[in-house]
C-alpha positions as CSV (number, residue, x, y, z in Angstrom):
1,M,63.8,-64.6,32.8
2,Q,65.8,-61.6,33.8
3,A,68.7,-60.7,36.2
4,G,67.6,-61.0,39.8
5,D,64.8,-63.5,39.2
6,G,64.6,-66.4,41.6
7,W,62.6,-69.6,41.6
8,T,60.1,-68.2,44.2
9,V,59.7,-64.9,42.3
10,I,59.0,-66.8,39.0
11,A,56.6,-69.2,40.8
12,K,54.6,-66.2,42.2
13,R,54.5,-64.5,38.9
14,A,53.3,-67.7,37.2
15,K,50.8,-68.4,40.0
16,V,52.2,-71.9,40.7
17,K,53.9,-73.5,43.7
18,V,57.6,-73.4,43.8
19,S,57.7,-77.2,44.2
20,A,55.8,-77.5,40.9
21,L,58.3,-75.2,39.2
22,Y,61.3,-77.2,40.6
23,K,59.7,-80.4,39.3
24,A,59.1,-79.0,35.8
25,N,62.7,-78.1,35.6
26,G,64.4,-80.9,37.5
27,A,65.6,-78.3,39.9
28,N,65.8,-77.4,43.6
29,A,66.5,-74.3,45.6
30,S,70.2,-74.5,45.0
31,T,69.8,-74.7,41.2
32,P,71.2,-71.5,39.7
33,L,69.1,-69.4,37.3
34,Y,70.7,-67.3,34.6
35,A,69.3,-64.2,33.1
36,G,68.2,-64.6,29.5
37,R,67.8,-68.4,29.7
38,S,64.4,-70.1,29.5
39,I,62.8,-72.4,32.1
40,C,59.8,-74.7,31.8
41,L,56.5,-73.7,33.5
42,P,54.3,-76.5,34.9
43,Q,50.9,-77.2,33.5
44,G,48.3,-74.6,34.6
45,A,50.9,-71.8,35.0
46,S,50.1,-68.3,33.9
47,A,52.6,-66.6,31.6
48,P,54.5,-64.4,34.0
49,T,55.0,-60.8,33.2
50,T,58.5,-59.4,33.3
51,A,59.1,-57.1,36.2
52,P,61.8,-54.4,36.2
53,A,64.9,-55.5,38.0
54,P,65.3,-53.8,41.4
55,T,68.8,-52.6,40.5
56,T,70.8,-52.0,37.4
57,A,74.1,-52.0,39.2
58,P,76.8,-54.3,38.0
59,A,76.8,-57.5,40.0
60,T,80.2,-57.0,41.6
61,T,79.7,-53.5,42.9
62,V,77.7,-52.0,45.7
63,P,74.3,-51.0,44.4
64,A,74.3,-47.6,42.8
65,R,71.0,-46.7,44.4
66,T,69.6,-46.7,47.9
67,Y,66.5,-48.6,48.9
68,T,63.6,-47.5,51.1
69,R,62.5,-49.8,53.8
70,A,59.3,-50.4,51.9
71,E,61.3,-51.4,48.8
72,V,63.5,-53.8,50.9
73,E,60.4,-55.3,52.5
74,A,58.8,-55.8,49.0
75,I,62.0,-57.5,47.8
76,I,62.0,-59.9,50.8
77,R,58.3,-60.6,50.3
78,A,58.8,-61.3,46.6
79,V,61.6,-63.8,47.2
80,W,60.5,-65.7,50.3
81,P,57.6,-68.1,50.4
82,D,54.5,-66.6,51.9
83,D,54.6,-68.8,55.0
84,Q,58.2,-67.6,55.8
85,E,57.9,-63.9,54.8
86,E,57.3,-62.5,58.3
87,K,60.1,-64.5,59.9
88,A,62.4,-63.4,57.0
89,L,61.5,-59.8,57.5
90,A,62.2,-60.1,61.3
91,I,65.6,-61.8,60.7
92,A,66.6,-59.2,58.1
93,W,65.6,-56.4,60.5
94,R,67.5,-58.0,63.4
95,E,70.6,-58.5,61.2
96,S,70.8,-55.2,59.2
97,N,67.8,-53.0,60.1
98,H,66.8,-53.6,56.5
99,K,69.9,-51.8,55.3
100,P,71.1,-53.7,52.1
101,T,74.7,-52.4,52.4
102,A,75.2,-53.5,56.0
103,R,78.4,-55.3,56.6
104,N,81.0,-56.1,59.1
105,W,84.3,-58.2,59.2
106,C,82.5,-61.3,58.1
107,C,79.0,-60.8,57.0
108,H,77.2,-58.9,54.2
109,G,73.8,-57.4,53.4
110,L,70.2,-57.7,54.6
111,F,70.6,-61.2,56.1
112,Q,74.3,-60.8,57.1
113,I,75.5,-63.7,55.1
114,H,79.0,-64.9,56.1
115,W,80.9,-64.7,52.8
116,N,83.9,-66.9,53.7
117,A,81.7,-69.6,55.2
118,H,79.4,-69.8,52.2
119,K,81.3,-68.6,49.2
120,S,81.9,-72.2,47.9
121,W,78.2,-72.9,47.3
122,L,77.2,-69.3,46.6
123,S,79.2,-69.4,43.4
124,G,76.7,-72.1,42.3
125,I,73.9,-69.6,42.4
126,G,75.9,-66.9,40.6
127,V,77.3,-65.0,43.7
128,T,81.0,-64.9,43.0
129,D,82.0,-61.8,44.9
130,S,81.1,-60.7,48.4
131,S,80.0,-57.2,47.2
132,Q,77.1,-58.9,45.3
133,L,75.5,-59.7,48.6
134,L,75.0,-55.9,49.1
135,D,72.3,-56.0,46.4
136,P,69.1,-56.7,48.4
137,L,67.6,-59.0,45.7
138,V,70.8,-61.1,45.5
139,N,71.1,-61.2,49.3
140,A,67.4,-62.2,49.8
141,N,67.8,-65.0,47.2
142,A,71.1,-66.2,48.8
143,A,69.4,-66.2,52.2
144,L,66.6,-68.3,50.9
145,A,69.0,-70.7,49.4
146,L,70.9,-70.9,52.7
147,Y,67.7,-71.4,54.5
148,N,66.8,-74.3,52.2
149,R,70.3,-75.8,52.4
150,S,70.2,-75.7,56.2
151,G,66.7,-77.0,56.5
152,G,65.5,-73.9,58.4
153,W,66.6,-70.8,60.3
154,G,69.6,-72.4,62.0
155,P,72.2,-70.1,60.3
156,W,70.5,-67.1,62.0
157,G,70.3,-68.8,65.4
158,G,66.7,-69.9,65.2
């Protein structure tokens, strides 16, 4: 496992359902993952290959690079479950025009996550500073965790 990996990304690489990966690890969508630590793969999983991290920027800074719309779309598709990808892409477009560094007085990144409203639980998934939400992979994973915590698209008005 490497920095930026999320449960959904690992499940896709291992060619298993996220629910099976959660079960094998006694986890859920809110369970944090830490780079360098091992997790259990369920029976029948393929050994996932390690993909390069989308950014090498330190976690507490604005990403040092810019992302194309195609890269942003690929990140969202890699993080979100297949049946929610299109809706996630539409929400991220509406919220930020797929601009990872979008922010205003309250909200940050692709999915415009409200830092003050969510920082207490975001720390549990490794997001300890609002600037981390400007990394598209971190933001997409945080948005998926928020979606799962909320039981749907409610935080985005839908």
